[in-house]
C-alpha positions as CSV (number, residue, x, y, z in Angstrom):
1,M,18.0,12.1,-33.2
2,K,17.8,13.8,-29.8
3,K,16.0,17.2,-29.8
4,I,17.2,20.0,-27.5
5,V,14.9,23.1,-27.2
6,I,16.6,26.3,-25.8
7,F,14.4,29.1,-24.6
8,G,16.3,32.3,-24.8
9,A,19.2,33.4,-27.1
10,G,20.6,36.2,-25.0
11,R,24.2,36.9,-24.1
12,S,24.5,34.0,-21.6
13,S,23.3,31.5,-24.3
14,T,26.1,32.2,-26.7
15,S,28.6,29.6,-25.4
16,L,25.9,27.1,-24.6
17,I,24.6,27.1,-28.2
18,D,28.1,27.1,-29.7
19,Y,29.1,24.1,-27.6
20,L,25.9,22.1,-28.6
21,L,26.5,23.0,-32.3
22,S,30.1,21.7,-32.0
23,I,28.8,18.2,-30.8
24,A,25.6,18.1,-32.8
25,N,26.9,15.8,-35.5
26,D,28.7,13.4,-33.3
27,Q,25.8,13.3,-30.8
28,D,23.1,13.3,-33.4
29,L,21.4,16.4,-31.9
30,N,18.6,18.6,-33.3
31,I,19.0,22.0,-31.7
32,V,16.0,24.4,-31.6
33,V,16.7,28.0,-30.4
34,L,13.7,30.2,-29.4
35,D,13.7,33.9,-28.7
36,F,11.4,36.9,-28.8
37,D,14.1,38.3,-31.2
38,E,14.1,35.8,-34.1
39,E,17.0,37.4,-35.9
40,L,19.1,37.1,-32.7
41,A,18.2,33.4,-32.4
42,K,19.1,32.8,-36.1
43,S,22.5,34.6,-35.7
44,K,23.4,32.2,-32.8
45,I,22.9,29.0,-34.8
46,K,25.2,30.1,-37.7
47,N,23.2,28.3,-40.4
48,H,24.2,24.9,-38.8
49,P,22.3,22.1,-40.7
50,K,21.2,20.5,-37.4
51,A,19.9,23.7,-35.8
52,S,16.9,25.9,-36.3
53,A,15.7,29.2,-34.8
54,F,12.2,30.6,-34.3
55,Y,10.3,33.5,-32.7
56,I,8.4,32.7,-29.5
57,D,6.4,34.6,-27.0
58,A,7.5,32.5,-24.0
59,T,4.5,33.7,-21.9
60,N,2.2,31.9,-24.3
61,R,1.6,28.3,-23.0
62,L,0.3,27.0,-26.3
63,E,3.4,28.3,-28.1
64,R,5.7,26.8,-25.4
65,L,4.0,23.4,-25.6
66,K,4.3,23.3,-29.4
67,F,8.1,23.2,-29.1
68,I,8.3,21.2,-25.8
69,H,6.0,18.4,-26.9
70,D,8.5,16.3,-29.0
71,A,11.7,17.5,-27.3
72,N,14.1,15.3,-25.3
73,L,15.4,18.1,-23.3
74,V,14.6,21.8,-22.6
75,I,17.2,24.3,-21.5
76,S,15.6,27.5,-20.1
77,M,17.8,30.6,-20.5
78,L,14.9,32.9,-19.9
79,P,14.8,35.4,-17.0
80,A,14.6,33.5,-13.7
81,H,11.0,34.4,-13.0
82,M,9.9,32.7,-16.2
83,H,11.4,29.2,-15.5
84,Y,8.5,27.9,-13.4
85,E,6.0,27.8,-16.3
86,V,8.5,26.2,-18.6
87,V,9.5,23.6,-16.0
88,K,5.8,22.8,-15.3
89,D,5.1,22.3,-19.0
90,A,8.1,20.2,-19.5
91,I,7.2,17.9,-16.6
92,S,3.7,17.5,-18.0
93,E,5.2,16.4,-21.3
94,K,7.8,14.1,-19.6
95,V,10.7,16.2,-20.9
96,H,13.9,16.9,-18.9
97,V,14.8,20.5,-18.0
98,I,18.0,22.3,-17.2
99,T,18.3,25.9,-16.0
100,P,21.3,28.0,-14.7
101,S,19.1,29.9,-12.1
102,Y,18.5,29.5,-8.4
103,V,15.9,26.9,-7.6
104,T,12.7,28.5,-6.2
105,K,10.2,27.2,-3.8
106,E,7.7,26.9,-6.6
107,I,10.0,24.8,-8.7
108,K,11.0,22.7,-5.6
109,S,7.3,22.0,-5.2
110,L,7.4,20.1,-8.5
111,H,9.9,17.5,-7.2
112,E,7.4,14.7,-6.8
113,D,5.7,15.4,-10.1
114,A,9.1,15.2,-11.8
115,I,9.9,11.9,-10.2
116,N,6.5,10.5,-11.1
117,N,7.0,11.5,-14.7
118,N,10.6,10.1,-14.8
119,V,12.0,13.6,-15.4
120,L,15.1,15.4,-14.2
121,V,14.8,19.1,-13.5
122,L,18.4,20.2,-12.9
123,N,18.8,23.8,-11.6
124,E,21.7,26.0,-10.7
125,M,23.8,24.6,-13.5
126,G,25.7,27.7,-14.5
127,L,28.6,29.6,-12.9
128,D,27.3,30.9,-9.6
129,P,25.2,29.0,-8.9
130,G,26.7,26.0,-10.7
131,I,30.5,25.7,-10.9
132,D,30.7,27.0,-7.3
133,H,28.5,24.1,-6.1
134,M,30.4,21.5,-8.1
135,S,33.9,22.6,-7.2
136,A,33.0,23.1,-3.5
137,K,31.1,19.8,-3.1
138,K,34.0,17.9,-4.7
139,I,36.4,19.0,-2.0
140,I,33.8,18.8,0.8
141,D,33.1,15.2,-0.2
142,E,36.8,14.4,-0.3
143,I,37.5,15.8,3.1
144,Q,34.6,13.9,4.6
145,E,35.5,10.6,2.9
146,N,39.0,10.9,4.4
147,G,37.5,11.3,7.9
148,G,37.7,15.1,8.2
149,E,35.1,17.3,9.8
150,L,34.3,20.7,8.2
151,T,34.5,23.6,10.5
152,G,34.4,26.5,8.0
153,F,33.6,27.2,4.4
154,E,34.0,30.5,2.6
155,S,33.3,31.1,-1.1
156,F,33.6,34.1,-3.4
157,T,32.9,34.7,-7.1
158,G,33.4,37.7,-9.2
159,G,32.7,38.6,-12.9
160,L,35.4,41.2,-13.6
161,V,37.2,42.8,-16.5
162,A,40.4,40.9,-17.5
163,P,43.7,42.6,-16.6
164,E,44.6,43.3,-20.3
165,S,41.2,45.2,-20.7
166,D,41.2,46.9,-17.4
167,D,41.4,50.6,-18.5
168,N,39.2,52.6,-16.1
169,P,39.6,53.7,-12.4
170,W,36.8,51.4,-11.3
171,N,38.7,48.3,-12.5
172,Y,35.2,47.1,-13.6
173,K,33.0,46.6,-16.6
174,F,29.7,44.8,-17.0
175,T,30.0,41.2,-17.8
176,W,26.5,40.1,-17.0
177,N,23.1,41.7,-16.4
178,P,23.7,45.4,-15.4
179,R,20.4,45.6,-13.5
180,N,21.6,42.8,-11.2
181,V,24.8,44.7,-10.5
182,V,22.9,47.9,-9.6
183,L,20.5,46.0,-7.3
184,A,23.1,43.7,-5.7
185,G,22.6,43.3,-2.0
186,Q,19.1,44.7,-1.8
187,G,16.1,42.9,-0.3
188,G,17.2,42.3,3.2
189,A,20.3,42.0,5.4
190,A,23.2,39.7,4.3
191,K,23.3,36.8,6.8
192,F,26.0,34.3,7.5
193,I,27.5,32.4,10.5
194,Q,31.0,32.9,11.8
195,E,32.6,30.8,14.5
196,G,29.1,29.7,15.6
197,K,27.8,33.3,15.8
198,Y,25.1,34.5,13.4
199,K,26.0,37.8,11.7
200,Y,23.8,40.3,9.7
201,I,24.9,43.2,7.5
202,P,22.2,45.6,6.5
203,Y,22.3,47.0,2.9
204,N,23.4,50.4,4.0
205,K,26.6,48.8,5.5
206,L,27.2,46.0,3.1
207,F,29.9,47.7,0.9
208,R,31.9,48.8,3.9
209,R,32.1,45.4,5.5
210,T,34.4,43.6,3.1
211,E,37.0,40.9,3.2
212,I,40.4,41.1,1.4
213,I,41.4,38.0,-0.6
214,E,44.8,37.7,-2.4
215,I,45.2,35.3,-5.3
216,E,48.8,34.6,-6.5
217,G,49.5,36.2,-9.8
218,Y,46.3,38.3,-9.8
219,G,46.7,40.5,-6.7
220,K,44.2,41.5,-4.1
221,F,40.4,41.5,-4.4
222,E,37.7,42.6,-1.9
223,G,34.6,40.5,-1.2
224,Y,31.2,41.6,0.1
225,A,28.7,39.2,1.6
226,N,25.9,37.7,-0.5
227,R,22.4,38.0,0.9
228,D,21.9,34.5,2.2
229,S,24.9,32.2,3.1
230,L,23.0,30.2,5.7
231,S,20.8,28.2,3.3
232,Y,24.0,26.6,1.9
233,R,24.6,24.7,5.1
234,S,21.7,22.3,4.3
235,I,22.4,22.3,0.6
236,Y,26.0,21.0,1.2
237,G,24.9,18.8,4.1
238,L,26.8,20.9,6.6
239,D,24.0,22.0,9.0
240,D,26.2,22.1,12.0
241,I,29.2,23.9,10.4
242,P,30.3,26.9,12.6
243,T,31.4,29.2,9.7
244,M,29.6,29.6,6.3
245,F,30.1,32.7,4.3
246,R,29.5,33.4,0.6
247,G,30.3,36.6,-1.2
248,T,31.0,38.5,-4.4
249,L,34.5,39.7,-5.5
250,R,35.5,43.1,-6.9
251,K,38.9,44.8,-7.3
252,I,40.2,46.8,-4.3
253,G,38.5,50.2,-3.9
254,F,35.3,49.3,-5.9
255,C,33.1,48.7,-2.8
256,R,34.0,52.0,-1.0
257,A,33.2,53.9,-4.2
258,W,30.0,52.0,-4.8
259,N,28.9,52.8,-1.3
260,V,28.6,56.4,-2.4
261,F,25.6,55.4,-4.5
262,V,24.1,53.3,-1.7
263,Q,24.3,56.2,0.7
264,L,22.9,58.7,-1.8
265,G,19.9,56.4,-2.5
266,V,20.5,56.2,-6.3
267,T,20.3,52.4,-6.3
268,D,16.7,52.5,-5.1
269,D,14.3,50.8,-7.6
270,S,11.0,51.3,-5.6
271,Y,9.8,54.6,-7.0
272,I,9.7,56.8,-10.2
273,I,11.7,60.0,-10.6
274,E,9.4,62.8,-11.8
275,G,10.6,64.3,-15.0
276,S,13.3,61.7,-15.5
277,E,13.2,62.0,-19.3
278,D,14.5,65.6,-19.1
279,M,17.2,65.0,-16.5
280,T,20.9,65.2,-17.1
281,N,23.5,63.2,-15.1
282,R,24.2,66.3,-13.0
283,E,20.6,67.1,-12.3
284,F,19.9,63.5,-11.4
285,F,22.6,63.4,-8.7
286,N,21.7,66.9,-7.5
287,S,18.2,65.8,-6.9
288,F,19.5,63.6,-4.0
289,L,21.4,66.4,-2.4
290,A,20.2,69.2,-0.1
291,Y,18.9,72.4,-1.8
292,N,21.6,75.1,-1.9
293,P,21.6,77.4,-4.9
294,H,25.1,78.8,-4.0
295,D,27.1,75.6,-3.7
296,S,28.0,73.4,-6.7
297,V,26.8,69.8,-7.0
298,E,30.4,68.6,-6.6
299,L,30.9,70.6,-3.3
300,K,27.5,69.4,-1.9
301,L,28.3,65.8,-2.6
302,R,31.8,65.9,-1.2
303,H,30.5,67.7,1.9
304,Y,27.6,65.3,2.4
305,L,29.7,62.1,2.2
306,G,33.0,63.4,3.5
307,I,35.0,62.8,0.3
308,E,38.2,64.8,0.0
309,Q,39.1,66.1,-3.5
310,D,42.3,64.0,-3.6
311,D,40.4,60.8,-2.6
312,Y,40.5,57.9,-5.1
313,V,36.8,57.7,-4.8
314,W,36.4,61.2,-6.2
315,E,38.5,60.2,-9.2
316,K,36.1,57.3,-9.9
317,L,33.0,59.5,-9.6
318,V,34.3,62.2,-11.9
319,W,35.4,59.6,-14.5
320,L,31.9,58.2,-14.6
321,G,30.6,61.6,-15.7
322,I,28.0,61.9,-13.0
323,F,28.5,65.7,-13.0
324,E,28.1,66.1,-16.8
325,D,25.2,68.0,-18.4
326,K,24.4,64.9,-20.5
327,K,20.7,63.9,-20.8
328,I,19.9,60.4,-19.5
329,G,16.8,60.1,-21.6
330,L,14.7,57.6,-19.6
331,K,11.0,58.2,-19.1
332,N,9.3,57.2,-15.9
333,A,12.5,55.7,-14.6
334,T,13.5,54.7,-11.1
335,P,16.8,55.9,-9.5
336,A,18.3,52.5,-10.1
337,Q,17.4,52.6,-13.8
338,M,18.8,56.1,-14.2
339,L,22.1,55.0,-12.5
340,Q,22.2,51.8,-14.7
341,K,22.0,53.9,-17.9
342,I,24.9,56.2,-16.7
343,L,27.0,53.1,-15.9
344,K,26.3,51.3,-19.1
345,D,27.6,54.3,-21.1
346,K,30.9,53.8,-19.3
347,W,31.2,50.2,-18.2
348,S,30.2,48.3,-21.3
349,L,32.8,45.9,-22.9
350,S,34.2,47.2,-26.1
351,E,34.5,44.8,-29.1
352,D,38.1,43.7,-28.2
353,D,37.7,43.6,-24.4
354,K,38.0,40.4,-22.4
355,D,36.4,39.6,-19.1
356,M,37.5,37.4,-16.3
357,I,35.9,35.0,-13.8
358,V,37.5,34.7,-10.4
359,M,36.3,32.0,-7.9
360,W,37.9,31.4,-4.6
361,H,37.1,28.8,-1.9
362,K,38.4,28.2,1.6
363,F,37.8,25.0,3.5
364,N,38.7,24.6,7.2
365,Y,38.4,21.2,8.8
366,K,39.7,18.9,11.5
367,L,41.4,15.6,10.8
368,N,42.6,13.5,13.7
369,H,42.2,16.5,16.0
370,V,44.5,18.6,13.8
371,D,43.2,21.9,12.2
372,K,43.7,21.9,8.4
373,E,42.9,24.3,5.6
374,I,42.5,23.9,1.8
375,R,42.2,26.9,-0.6
376,S,41.0,26.5,-4.1
377,H,40.7,29.1,-6.9
378,M,39.8,29.4,-10.5
379,I,40.7,32.2,-13.0
380,Y,39.2,32.1,-16.4
381,I,39.5,34.8,-19.1
382,G,37.1,35.1,-22.0
383,K,38.0,35.2,-25.7
384,D,36.4,38.5,-26.6
385,S,33.2,40.5,-25.9
386,Q,31.0,37.9,-27.5
387,F,32.5,34.7,-26.2
388,T,33.0,36.1,-22.7
389,A,34.3,34.2,-19.7
390,M,30.8,34.8,-18.2
391,S,29.1,33.2,-21.2
392,D,31.5,30.2,-21.2
393,A,31.2,29.7,-17.4
394,V,27.4,29.8,-17.6
395,G,26.9,28.0,-20.9
396,L,29.6,25.2,-20.9
397,P,28.3,23.5,-17.7
398,L,24.8,23.5,-19.1
399,G,26.0,22.1,-22.4
400,V,28.1,19.3,-20.8
401,A,25.2,18.4,-18.5
402,A,22.8,18.3,-21.4
403,K,25.1,15.8,-23.2
404,L,25.6,13.6,-20.2
405,L,21.8,13.5,-19.5
406,L,20.8,12.6,-23.1
407,N,23.5,9.9,-23.1
408,G,22.1,8.4,-20.0
409,E,25.1,9.1,-17.8
410,I,23.0,11.2,-15.4
411,K,20.2,8.9,-14.2
412,A,18.8,11.0,-11.3
413,K,15.2,12.2,-11.4
414,G,13.4,15.0,-9.6
415,V,14.2,18.7,-8.9
416,L,17.9,18.6,-8.1
417,L,21.1,20.7,-7.9
418,P,24.6,19.6,-9.3
419,I,25.9,18.5,-5.9
420,T,26.2,14.7,-6.4
421,K,29.2,12.9,-7.9
422,E,27.1,11.5,-10.7
423,I,26.8,15.1,-12.0
424,Y,29.8,17.1,-10.7
425,Q,32.6,14.6,-11.5
426,P,32.1,14.3,-15.3
427,V,31.1,18.0,-15.7
428,L,34.2,19.3,-13.9
429,R,36.4,16.8,-15.8
430,E,35.2,18.2,-19.2
431,L,35.3,21.8,-18.1
432,K,38.9,21.3,-17.3
433,E,39.5,20.6,-21.0
434,F,38.2,24.1,-21.7
435,G,40.5,25.7,-19.2
436,V,37.9,26.0,-16.5
437,S,40.0,24.4,-13.8
438,F,40.9,24.9,-10.1
439,I,44.2,25.1,-8.3
440,E,43.9,23.4,-4.9
441,K,46.4,23.9,-2.2
442,E,46.7,22.9,1.4
443,V,47.9,25.8,3.6
444,N,48.5,26.4,7.3
445,P,45.3,27.5,8.9
446,V,44.9,31.2,9.8
447,F,42.9,32.1,12.8
448,Y,41.5,35.5,13.4
């Protein structure tokens, strides 16, 4: 029997656990799910005879080691900053590890230790990062193997609400960690390279420098730049590529409206709002506007940001209820936390809602001195508010990789990403069976 220990039973773990339970008998798996909320962990295993669930304080090394010691594989679904200690413990116990999160410098530093202990630490094995790497590297490798030279790569991913559940003027609902949505784009300028020229977009301009992308059957989307596109040149072996751009997708109109929050400063997470526990939505937004006892909050905000009353942005703001006398109820909260609470009240998925993942790639290359272009996209819609597209797209690649690794079909060791054929080919093949598949099309290149 092969033992898999899963740290974390949160929303993103749902589809992973369900997949492993579905193969537990055939693959002779023993699945252990650990979480600070034991009842949550127990609910995820559904009384399966080959699964068990326990409470854990994941910050306690002795508790971690108790479960890691006799495992064959650890999957860490903890917050990203907690992976390092789990990975370090697993390597010391000669146990493989898989995570869905970006590999950090600290985890990279464990590469030689992992090799010496005959361990694979497979990072970035979720959606983005994860499916984006695998689907992109598949086409990049095919182009290069046919003698093509990559001249440009653009990639966008969005976690959105499905069309049948899209019932608000923002065309958006939370499908993953709301905090990450509120803080998106902060921490430095977005940087990328375009036609050999380095480009930088500061945070205060990020949501007004967008690219329009149209996907047949699903209409137009807008994409804003991710913080660091440049590092992907070396990850994909494209150090000399003239264009490399990665971004996030939203429906048209979202970014311009979100920019209101950026310009007001309500996405700031660096200081505490005094008296936050007593503030209403209206008072919170008023605190960022100039003092004027005669003008309304609505008038001051429109005047400050130049928003006309018939502007679609105004409709979005009013719908959110930012001018309501509704108490937010957060003590010692930052502006970003206050905004997040307001948004959660409006943007949470209802029980019957479905979400949608959209991923889009563009590859420009030269073959026999001729310019060529391939476009690839994936649309995947979730089942409901529990088995979401986001949960599937994060959990299924992890589960498939876990099965392949325990069956000896992935033999690589060290701290790695899923960018080799040994990993991406079988994972993409099985994901296709679940409906996570790409439509690839060669088109006439468009030059700007």
